[in-house]
Backbone as CSV, one residue per row, in Angstrom:
resi,resn,N_x,N_y,N_z,CA_x,CA_y,CA_z,C_x,C_y,C_z
1,MET,24.775,55.160,-8.155,23.589,55.160,-8.007,23.219,56.084,-6.774
2,ASP,22.165,57.168,-7.058,22.014,57.959,-5.994,20.871,57.538,-5.043
3,ALA,20.712,57.994,-3.914,19.912,57.108,-2.612,18.557,57.060,-3.377
4,CYS,18.060,57.951,-4.245,16.508,58.044,-4.463,16.762,56.840,-5.699
5,ARG,17.316,56.886,-6.441,17.144,55.707,-7.415,17.565,54.489,-6.910
6,LEU,18.064,54.036,-6.111,18.330,52.970,-5.143,16.965,52.639,-4.340
7,PHE,16.323,53.709,-3.478,14.895,53.317,-2.900,14.114,52.618,-3.981
8,LEU,13.926,53.330,-5.336,12.882,52.808,-6.028,13.161,51.494,-6.619
9,SER,14.463,51.253,-6.722,14.680,50.057,-7.173,14.447,48.715,-6.047
10,LEU,14.708,49.133,-4.898,14.278,48.337,-3.949,13.055,47.861,-3.995
11,LEU,12.138,49.378,-4.340,10.527,49.261,-3.813,10.205,48.618,-4.938
12,LEU,10.591,48.338,-6.474,10.230,47.526,-7.616,10.263,45.961,-6.940
13,MET,11.518,45.729,-6.594,11.644,44.374,-6.056,10.643,44.044,-5.360
14,MET,10.427,44.515,-4.211,9.736,44.035,-3.242,8.429,43.927,-3.702
15,SER,7.678,44.603,-4.857,6.084,44.485,-5.443,6.338,43.963,-6.146
16,THR,7.329,43.408,-7.044,7.306,42.539,-8.411,6.968,41.015,-7.878
17,PRO,5.482,40.718,-8.238,5.434,39.174,-8.070,6.413,37.991,-7.935
18,ARG,6.289,37.240,-7.452,7.327,36.013,-7.541,7.106,35.232,-8.981
19,GLY,7.822,34.552,-9.295,7.346,33.825,-10.527,6.875,32.393,-9.963
20,LYS,5.930,31.767,-11.008,5.069,30.778,-11.019,5.978,29.490,-10.001
21,SER,7.497,29.422,-9.890,8.145,28.148,-9.549,8.103,28.273,-8.010
22,GLU,7.725,29.687,-7.542,7.630,29.941,-5.998,6.564,30.127,-5.419
23,ALA,5.826,29.191,-5.817,4.335,28.694,-5.334,4.277,28.814,-3.688
24,SER,3.431,29.808,-3.546,3.195,30.198,-1.574,2.403,28.439,-1.555
25,LYS,2.551,28.526,0.105,2.367,26.887,0.784,0.794,27.185,0.727
26,SER,0.069,28.210,1.028,-1.197,28.326,0.504,-1.957,28.413,-0.672
27,SER,-1.179,28.099,-1.718,-1.667,28.162,-3.046,-1.607,26.581,-3.322
28,CYS,-0.981,25.838,-2.621,-0.653,24.456,-2.995,-1.883,23.618,-2.557
29,LEU,-1.898,22.455,-3.491,-3.233,21.480,-2.832,-2.833,20.332,-2.302
30,ASN,-3.472,20.070,-0.997,-2.581,18.873,-0.171,-3.416,18.149,-0.361
31,LEU,-2.742,16.617,-0.898,-3.399,15.626,-1.276,-3.716,14.589,0.120
32,ASP,-4.316,13.784,0.216,-4.530,12.914,1.178,-3.640,11.845,1.666
33,GLN,-3.176,11.841,2.712,-1.953,10.752,3.123,-2.020,9.697,2.839
34,ASP,-0.949,9.001,2.885,-1.199,7.517,2.435,-0.486,7.204,3.651
35,PHE,-0.615,5.682,4.173,0.009,5.152,5.290,0.497,4.067,5.108
36,TYR,1.300,3.383,5.593,1.979,2.203,5.200,2.709,1.692,6.523
37,ARG,2.214,0.388,6.848,3.460,-0.211,8.313,4.380,-0.975,7.318
38,LEU,5.592,-1.060,7.725,6.629,-1.521,6.984,7.530,-2.276,8.063
39,ILE,8.197,-3.442,7.412,8.857,-4.361,8.074,10.604,-4.117,8.028
40,LYS,10.793,-3.824,9.474,12.517,-3.153,9.722,13.407,-4.252,8.831
41,GLY,14.301,-3.462,8.064,15.596,-4.659,7.605,15.076,-4.419,5.701
42,GLU,13.632,-4.246,5.663,13.397,-4.524,4.442,13.540,-3.238,3.693
43,ALA,12.620,-3.201,2.243,13.222,-2.067,1.325,11.143,-1.284,0.787
44,PHE,11.423,-0.154,0.743,10.262,0.500,-0.183,10.165,1.370,-1.172
45,TYR,9.547,1.223,-1.982,9.161,2.424,-2.889,7.845,3.016,-3.135
46,TYR,7.981,4.150,-2.657,6.831,4.794,-2.716,6.353,5.713,-3.832
47,VAL,5.549,5.799,-4.420,5.028,6.704,-5.433,3.578,7.100,-5.282
48,SER,2.816,8.298,-4.818,1.596,8.350,-4.780,0.777,7.974,-5.587
49,TYR,-0.532,7.449,-5.543,-1.503,6.930,-6.468,-1.985,8.376,-7.471
50,ALA,-1.992,9.319,-6.824,-2.256,10.677,-7.126,-1.507,11.525,-8.135
51,MET,-0.209,10.785,-8.101,1.130,11.416,-9.208,0.721,10.882,-10.549
52,ASP,0.579,12.011,-11.386,0.383,11.920,-12.757,1.708,10.788,-13.468
53,ASP,2.917,11.392,-12.912,4.186,11.135,-13.633,5.198,11.150,-12.908
54,PRO,5.687,9.932,-12.017,6.478,9.826,-11.154,7.748,10.494,-11.649
55,LYS,8.169,10.479,-13.180,9.375,10.096,-13.766,9.668,11.698,-14.023
56,MET,9.383,12.706,-13.562,9.329,14.112,-13.501,10.897,14.321,-13.045
57,PRO,11.451,15.624,-13.414,12.777,15.813,-12.979,12.916,15.934,-11.630
58,ASP,14.381,15.810,-11.094,14.288,15.755,-9.243,14.176,17.523,-9.208
59,GLU,14.330,18.086,-10.052,14.215,19.602,-9.448,12.862,19.832,-9.261
60,ASN,11.963,19.235,-9.962,10.248,19.561,-9.896,9.779,19.539,-8.543
61,ILE,10.795,18.696,-7.984,9.842,18.082,-6.266,10.953,18.212,-5.327
62,THR,10.440,18.569,-4.254,11.093,18.551,-2.693,10.584,17.572,-1.858
63,TRP,11.675,16.244,-1.566,11.011,15.619,-0.381,11.500,15.891,0.891
64,TYR,10.896,15.913,2.159,11.592,16.449,3.105,10.982,15.148,4.356
65,LYS,11.292,14.962,5.695,10.920,14.194,6.495,10.302,15.606,7.602
66,ASN,9.110,15.296,8.350,8.685,16.191,9.230,9.198,15.814,10.667
67,GLY,9.112,17.055,11.332,9.486,16.826,12.957,9.664,18.102,13.489
68,PRO,10.430,18.137,14.597,10.894,19.000,15.278,11.612,19.968,14.497
69,GLU,12.618,19.321,13.617,13.449,19.673,12.752,13.144,19.431,11.281
70,ILE,12.746,19.916,10.468,12.484,19.323,8.888,13.969,19.011,8.232
71,LYS,13.722,17.524,7.868,15.009,16.879,7.460,14.695,16.980,5.733
72,ASN,15.739,17.577,4.834,15.521,17.485,3.306,16.187,15.948,3.069
73,ILE,15.331,15.722,2.049,15.629,14.056,1.610,16.662,14.303,0.242
74,THR,17.599,13.584,-0.002,18.726,13.776,-1.047,18.261,13.163,-2.224
75,THR,18.862,13.192,-3.351,18.435,12.576,-4.451,20.050,11.694,-4.562
76,ASP,20.753,11.724,-3.601,22.301,10.885,-3.829,21.557,9.489,-3.249
77,GLU,21.683,8.405,-4.645,21.568,7.243,-4.098,22.410,6.355,-3.049
78,THR,23.572,6.863,-2.912,24.447,6.078,-1.818,23.739,6.271,-0.382
79,HIS,22.562,7.251,-0.152,21.811,7.328,1.255,20.949,6.207,1.015
80,ARG,20.711,5.868,2.170,19.397,5.034,2.477,17.971,5.290,2.283
81,ILE,17.733,6.391,2.254,16.496,7.152,2.040,16.791,8.028,0.910
82,HIS,16.488,8.562,-0.152,16.514,8.849,-1.301,15.328,9.151,-2.094
83,TYR,15.520,10.098,-3.248,14.206,10.261,-3.995,14.719,10.243,-5.908
84,HIS,13.875,10.002,-6.502,13.875,9.990,-8.098,12.733,10.494,-8.630
85,GLY,12.969,12.024,-8.892,11.366,12.620,-9.076,10.789,12.380,-7.968
86,GLY,9.407,11.702,-8.347,8.064,11.551,-7.686,8.092,10.189,-6.724
87,ALA,9.480,9.617,-6.839,9.562,8.434,-6.292,10.244,8.205,-4.877
88,LEU,9.908,8.011,-3.798,10.670,8.117,-2.330,11.161,6.744,-2.209
89,LEU,12.512,6.258,-2.000,12.867,5.013,-1.942,13.282,5.057,-0.304
90,PHE,13.153,3.638,0.507,13.507,3.471,1.720,14.373,2.422,1.727
91,LEU,15.836,2.027,1.821,16.571,0.881,1.921,17.070,0.502,3.031
92,ASN,16.688,-0.451,3.517,17.076,-1.166,4.902,16.366,-0.420,5.786
93,ILE,15.027,-0.619,6.092,14.412,0.317,6.737,14.768,0.345,8.108
94,SER,14.660,1.149,9.049,15.279,1.239,10.342,14.020,1.939,11.125
95,ALA,13.546,1.396,12.472,13.010,1.833,13.367,12.807,3.411,13.106
96,ASN,13.970,4.145,13.018,13.990,5.792,13.147,13.268,6.387,11.873
97,ASP,13.114,5.355,10.948,12.731,5.999,9.769,11.066,6.042,10.076
98,SER,10.297,5.858,10.914,9.212,6.135,11.259,8.787,7.323,11.219
99,GLY,7.407,7.995,10.603,6.973,9.293,10.850,6.437,9.743,9.606
100,THR,6.288,10.922,9.475,5.865,11.291,8.328,6.617,12.134,7.215
101,TYR,6.628,12.196,5.780,7.078,12.959,5.238,6.048,13.108,4.016
102,THR,6.783,14.392,3.437,6.320,15.192,2.473,6.830,15.647,1.026
103,GLY,5.919,15.749,0.040,6.895,15.922,-1.162,5.870,17.244,-1.711
104,ARG,6.796,18.210,-2.052,6.246,19.407,-2.695,6.523,19.590,-4.473
105,HIS,5.499,19.424,-4.841,5.833,19.749,-6.503,5.252,20.676,-6.924
106,ILE,6.014,21.076,-7.827,5.826,22.289,-8.519,6.080,22.048,-10.059
107,THR,4.674,22.095,-10.794,4.662,21.764,-12.196,5.072,22.906,-13.260
108,PRO,5.513,22.288,-14.430,6.147,23.630,-15.284,5.035,24.463,-15.592
109,SER,3.898,23.980,-15.495,2.191,25.450,-15.567,2.540,26.247,-14.113
110,GLY,2.997,25.710,-12.983,2.774,26.720,-11.824,2.053,26.098,-10.756
111,GLU,1.529,24.887,-10.756,0.321,24.172,-10.099,1.180,23.418,-8.863
112,CYS,0.783,23.942,-7.817,1.805,23.528,-6.792,0.932,22.208,-5.994
113,PHE,1.611,21.264,-5.583,1.085,20.084,-5.155,1.707,19.255,-3.947
114,TYR,1.249,19.114,-2.879,1.895,18.580,-1.878,1.374,17.373,-1.318
115,TYR,2.461,16.146,-1.407,2.238,14.920,-1.160,2.682,14.084,0.080
116,HIS,1.643,13.203,0.808,1.905,13.198,2.261,1.926,11.570,2.803
117,LEU,3.186,11.209,3.239,3.232,9.980,3.605,3.543,9.633,5.282
118,LYS,2.907,8.710,5.764,3.357,8.157,7.220,3.642,6.920,7.172
119,ILE,4.587,6.313,7.597,5.275,5.177,7.881,5.479,4.804,9.081
120,GLU,4.934,3.485,9.771,5.453,2.865,11.152,6.293,1.830,10.531
121,VAL,6.999,1.643,11.358,8.170,0.296,11.362,8.293,-0.598,12.415
122,PHE,8.155,-1.673,12.175,7.913,-2.874,12.888,8.865,-3.836,12.883
123,ASN,9.256,-4.307,14.014,9.931,-5.622,14.019,9.217,-6.888,13.495
124,GLU,9.284,-7.994,12.753,8.720,-8.793,12.001,8.680,-10.216,13.526
125,ILE,7.697,-9.563,14.337,7.423,-10.536,15.237,5.957,-11.680,14.822
126,SER,5.216,-10.567,14.576,3.557,-11.220,13.912,3.687,-9.988,13.306
127,ARG,2.851,-10.975,11.903,2.188,-10.057,11.093,0.547,-9.979,10.981
128,GLU,-0.146,-10.432,12.240,-1.352,-10.371,12.578,-2.130,-8.824,11.946
129,ASN,-1.009,-8.252,12.570,-1.756,-6.823,12.536,-1.264,-5.526,11.310
130,LEU,-0.522,-6.492,10.456,0.476,-5.808,9.482,-0.338,-6.078,7.944
131,THR,-1.363,-6.916,7.720,-1.626,-7.134,6.720,-2.356,-5.947,5.925
132,TYR,-2.586,-6.219,4.648,-3.275,-5.281,3.580,-4.841,-5.696,3.417
133,GLY,-5.063,-5.988,4.397,-6.629,-6.607,4.521,-6.653,-8.421,4.402
134,SER,-8.044,-8.765,4.323,-8.206,-10.234,4.181,-8.796,-10.877,3.032
135,ILE,-8.911,-12.092,2.736,-9.584,-12.662,1.530,-10.613,-13.427,2.428
136,LYS,-11.908,-13.207,2.181,-12.828,-13.738,2.767,-14.578,-13.599,1.527
137,ASN,-14.434,-15.103,0.771,-15.483,-15.310,0.594,-15.985,-16.578,0.076
138,SER,-16.941,-16.808,-0.321,-17.451,-18.579,-0.720,-16.812,-19.427,-1.701
139,ASP,-16.204,-18.520,-2.494,-15.272,-19.305,-3.549,-14.676,-20.592,-2.945
140,GLN,-14.522,-21.505,-3.694,-14.200,-22.881,-3.256,-12.405,-22.929,-3.784
141,ASN,-11.956,-22.152,-4.724,-10.814,-21.965,-5.267,-10.447,-20.475,-5.212
142,LYS,-9.564,-20.017,-3.729,-9.240,-18.723,-3.375,-7.902,-18.247,-3.815
143,LYS,-7.852,-16.954,-4.150,-7.176,-16.154,-5.107,-6.643,-15.211,-4.066
144,ILE,-5.556,-15.119,-3.961,-4.665,-14.177,-2.911,-3.727,-13.304,-3.621
145,PRO,-4.321,-12.235,-3.911,-3.419,-11.166,-4.886,-2.377,-10.486,-3.920
146,CYS,-1.329,-10.250,-4.154,-0.210,-9.560,-3.803,-0.634,-8.129,-3.489
147,PRO,-0.464,-7.352,-2.697,-0.985,-6.468,-1.911,0.051,-5.493,-3.330
148,GLN,-1.327,-4.321,-3.647,-0.727,-3.523,-4.668,0.459,-2.752,-4.621
149,GLN,0.845,-2.336,-3.728,1.983,-1.393,-3.683,3.171,-2.468,-3.953
150,ILE,3.047,-3.844,-3.204,4.181,-4.589,-3.627,4.300,-5.119,-5.157
151,GLU,3.352,-5.671,-5.267,3.333,-5.531,-7.250,3.875,-4.406,-7.708
152,ASP,3.552,-3.268,-7.500,3.968,-2.039,-8.513,5.470,-2.293,-8.229
153,ILE,5.918,-2.524,-6.942,7.643,-2.349,-6.798,8.009,-3.606,-7.738
154,CYS,7.365,-4.632,-7.936,8.127,-5.943,-8.690,8.097,-5.652,-9.987
155,THR,7.010,-4.676,-10.441,6.654,-4.575,-11.995,7.991,-3.329,-11.798
156,THR,8.225,-2.546,-11.160,9.158,-1.310,-11.680,10.355,-1.553,-11.775
157,PHE,10.835,-3.080,-10.653,12.235,-3.064,-10.764,12.591,-4.706,-11.573
158,ASN,11.170,-5.100,-12.087,11.312,-6.767,-12.516,11.868,-7.429,-11.622
159,GLY,11.354,-7.245,-10.403,11.553,-8.366,-9.438,10.976,-9.753,-9.137
160,ASN,11.229,-10.546,-8.450,10.778,-12.089,-8.293,9.912,-12.018,-7.153
161,PHE,8.994,-12.880,-7.088,7.647,-13.262,-6.403,8.028,-14.333,-5.515
162,THR,7.765,-14.424,-4.075,7.854,-15.803,-3.333,6.616,-15.756,-2.722
163,TRP,6.075,-16.702,-1.986,5.036,-17.002,-0.921,5.520,-17.881,0.251
164,PHE,4.898,-17.269,1.272,4.464,-17.966,2.177,3.154,-18.175,2.833
165,LYS,3.242,-19.217,3.545,1.635,-19.475,4.431,2.339,-19.350,5.998
166,GLY,1.901,-18.668,6.867,2.576,-18.225,8.098,3.865,-18.165,7.653
167,ALA,5.012,-19.170,8.584,6.318,-18.853,8.348,7.193,-20.026,7.125
168,ASN,5.887,-20.710,6.750,6.593,-21.760,5.533,6.498,-21.220,3.975
169,LEU,7.615,-21.551,3.612,7.982,-21.250,2.203,6.768,-22.349,1.349
170,LEU,6.364,-21.619,0.066,5.329,-22.329,-0.484,6.036,-22.505,-1.938
171,PRO,6.927,-23.662,-2.026,7.606,-23.649,-3.422,7.169,-23.623,-4.820
172,GLY,7.500,-23.177,-5.371,7.004,-23.402,-7.074,5.695,-22.209,-7.335
173,HIS,5.713,-20.985,-6.195,4.789,-20.279,-6.532,4.999,-18.864,-6.960
174,HIS,5.517,-18.415,-7.914,6.197,-17.176,-8.139,5.322,-16.190,-8.656
175,GLU,3.842,-16.230,-8.597,3.068,-15.070,-9.471,2.709,-14.250,-8.631
176,ALA,2.192,-12.858,-9.167,1.459,-11.985,-8.260,0.185,-12.466,-7.461
177,ILE,-0.474,-13.539,-7.849,-1.553,-13.729,-7.440,-1.161,-15.101,-7.061
178,LEU,-1.556,-15.888,-5.779,-1.776,-17.136,-5.029,-3.115,-17.839,-5.426
179,LEU,-3.127,-18.999,-5.869,-4.208,-19.763,-5.806,-4.197,-20.710,-5.002
180,VAL,-5.046,-20.867,-4.133,-5.327,-22.188,-3.198,-6.526,-22.810,-3.540
181,GLU,-6.270,-23.902,-4.034,-7.248,-24.991,-4.725,-8.388,-25.624,-3.557
182,ASN,-9.586,-25.884,-3.842,-10.211,-26.637,-3.015,-9.722,-26.212,-1.603
183,ALA,-9.857,-25.139,-1.110,-9.636,-24.207,0.253,-10.317,-24.942,1.347
184,GLU,-9.536,-25.641,2.110,-10.269,-26.374,3.442,-9.836,-25.102,4.677
185,LYS,-10.510,-25.624,5.873,-10.095,-25.066,6.795,-8.556,-24.806,7.483
186,ASP,-7.806,-25.819,7.057,-6.858,-25.719,7.297,-5.864,-24.982,6.783
187,ASP,-6.459,-24.475,5.326,-5.459,-23.527,4.646,-5.921,-22.010,5.229
188,GLU,-6.349,-21.687,6.192,-6.826,-20.571,6.790,-5.517,-20.113,7.603
189,ASP,-4.799,-18.798,6.762,-3.619,-18.361,7.548,-3.538,-16.896,6.966
190,ILE,-2.254,-16.824,7.727,-1.633,-15.338,7.013,-0.828,-15.695,5.857
191,TYR,-0.873,-15.008,4.707,-0.392,-15.373,3.319,0.550,-14.184,2.940
192,THR,1.979,-14.194,2.797,2.727,-13.168,2.567,3.636,-13.333,1.147
193,CYS,3.474,-12.338,0.610,4.239,-12.152,-0.803,5.171,-11.243,-0.637
194,ILE,6.380,-11.922,-1.000,7.644,-11.153,-1.082,8.492,-10.919,-2.447
195,CYS,8.484,-9.673,-2.496,9.119,-9.023,-3.829,10.728,-9.080,-3.770
196,THR,11.332,-10.180,-4.189,12.974,-9.457,-4.239,13.485,-8.690,-5.413
197,TRP,13.816,-8.010,-5.552,14.236,-6.987,-6.244,15.772,-6.072,-6.719
198,THR,16.330,-5.623,-7.346,17.658,-5.040,-7.518,17.459,-3.642,-7.638
199,HIS,18.495,-2.746,-6.677,18.587,-1.426,-7.134,20.128,-0.951,-6.738
200,ASN,20.859,-0.662,-7.900,21.941,-0.308,-7.789,23.077,-1.815,-7.403
201,HIS,22.439,-2.844,-8.173,23.399,-4.055,-7.947,23.301,-4.596,-6.384
202,LYS,22.161,-4.330,-5.762,22.033,-4.634,-4.445,20.553,-5.487,-4.547
203,LEU,20.097,-6.361,-3.833,19.165,-6.663,-3.685,18.367,-6.702,-2.663
204,TYR,16.892,-6.334,-2.784,16.321,-5.894,-1.373,15.068,-6.712,-1.683
205,ASN,14.065,-6.807,-0.074,12.822,-7.311,-0.036,11.971,-6.410,0.361
206,SER,10.750,-6.746,-0.142,9.367,-5.842,0.148,8.577,-6.697,0.168
207,SER,7.808,-6.622,1.508,6.809,-7.727,1.494,5.209,-7.071,1.884
208,GLY,3.957,-8.257,1.825,2.925,-7.609,2.429,2.187,-9.052,2.499
209,SER,1.063,-8.823,3.492,0.325,-10.098,4.116,-0.761,-9.713,3.823
210,ARG,-1.763,-10.801,3.813,-3.288,-10.689,3.614,-3.924,-12.247,4.398
211,LYS,-4.723,-12.043,4.751,-5.254,-13.037,5.957,-6.397,-13.754,5.260
212,LEU,-6.318,-15.171,5.117,-7.115,-15.999,4.409,-8.299,-16.657,5.550
213,PHE,-9.211,-16.055,5.322,-10.255,-16.731,5.941,-11.270,-18.095,5.141
214,VAL,-11.285,-19.387,5.512,-12.050,-20.257,4.860,-13.352,-20.506,5.863
215,GLU,-14.561,-20.282,4.976,-15.807,-20.552,5.390,-16.195,-21.929,5.415
216,GLU,-16.493,-22.515,6.730,-17.118,-23.610,6.536,-18.030,-24.012,5.474
217,LYS,-18.177,-25.313,4.607,-19.333,-25.650,3.874,-20.243,-25.940,4.619
218,ALA,-21.665,-25.188,4.402,-22.873,-25.752,5.376,-23.356,-27.160,5.075
219,SER,-23.667,-27.921,5.416,-24.346,-29.180,5.069,-25.728,-29.285,5.309
220,TYR,-26.330,-29.986,4.412,-27.898,-29.936,4.664,-28.206,-31.595,4.495
221,ARG,-29.120,-31.685,5.640,-29.996,-33.181,5.469,-30.858,-33.634,4.424
222,ASN,-30.859,-34.647,3.818,-31.731,-34.636,2.852,-33.136,-34.685,3.012
223,VAL,-33.926,-34.378,2.346,-35.330,-33.804,2.476,-35.815,-35.516,2.581
224,GLU,-36.985,-35.967,3.545,-37.903,-36.892,3.504,-39.475,-36.974,3.585
225,ILE,-39.780,-37.216,2.253,-41.352,-36.926,2.129,-41.952,-38.180,2.630
226,THR,-42.956,-37.627,3.877,-43.646,-38.902,4.349,-44.944,-38.579,4.097
227,SER,-45.672,-40.247,3.497,-46.941,-40.184,3.129,-47.938,-41.021,4.105
228,PRO,-49.021,-41.136,4.058,-49.846,-42.099,5.032,-49.865,-43.127,4.442
229,THR,-49.921,-44.322,5.314,-49.762,-45.401,5.013,-51.086,-45.970,3.740
230,SER,-51.995,-45.249,3.744,-53.337,-45.442,3.138,-53.717,-44.189,2.604
231,LYS,-54.630,-44.357,1.347,-55.136,-43.241,0.810,-56.158,-42.496,1.530
232,GLU,-56.822,-43.091,2.087,-57.827,-42.510,3.090,-57.529,-42.531,4.662
233,GLN,-57.802,-41.582,5.201,-57.919,-41.426,6.848,-59.343,-41.282,7.224
234,LEU,-59.819,-41.905,8.001,-61.151,-41.623,8.738,-60.893,-40.884,9.965
235,VAL,-61.538,-39.932,10.397,-61.841,-39.374,11.759,-63.177,-38.902,12.079
236,ASP,-63.311,-39.341,13.633,-64.545,-38.671,14.449,-64.344,-36.939,14.013
237,LYS,-66.040,-36.410,13.757,-65.723,-34.950,14.110,-65.086,-34.132,15.298
238,GLY,-64.330,-33.673,15.099,-63.990,-32.954,15.911,-62.773,-33.348,16.691
239,LYS,-61.873,-34.166,16.115,-60.873,-35.057,16.986,-59.622,-34.853,15.812
240,LYS,-58.461,-34.779,16.099,-57.256,-34.583,15.184,-56.837,-35.933,14.663
241,THR,-56.620,-36.153,13.778,-55.554,-37.364,13.010,-54.424,-37.467,13.714
242,SER,-54.133,-38.577,13.589,-52.623,-39.074,14.262,-51.513,-39.002,13.306
């Protein structure tokens, strides 16, 4: 090939638009960041609620951890952190796993999405600031639902539920919703739902807590209606009755 033809070939390669599978960052839709507070030593299975089909082929999405140096997440299941399609798994979470993660998803039609996740990892000293919200209403029988993200993990992996009141196990409660009947002030506490699930023949725990507030019942005195001792009361003009 002579110099002229080589130059023309290079010019055509540079001017040819890239395929849809190589969508530029500026053309991608950035979705809202999800944020979770996680417990050291537990496991977490994350799927963005904005994702239509998390069971996409692995090659359609790339996950990485942000930082001074971008760290690509692998699909190798022997790694503590890996992904399957749109699902990101954290096994035996450590403090070093805290940070932000991004998934770059390119659909077969060429659409591009960025999923953003931020996690903070804590030692299980107190769950007071790690709850998924509180339960506070006037119902006599209180329903405490397992946090949705934990319930979804149990559903996906066919796991088992257990419940704790504070640090105390509540025997016999293995449903996604805990019912506290005839709730009283003594029932007020932090309730924790733990899902135990299996992945690659190993057991993992994922947990979420809610704070239960029990409003004290208002007490009312019986109304007494008093009436005069006689049907008529006489009073001098300009004076008050006693």
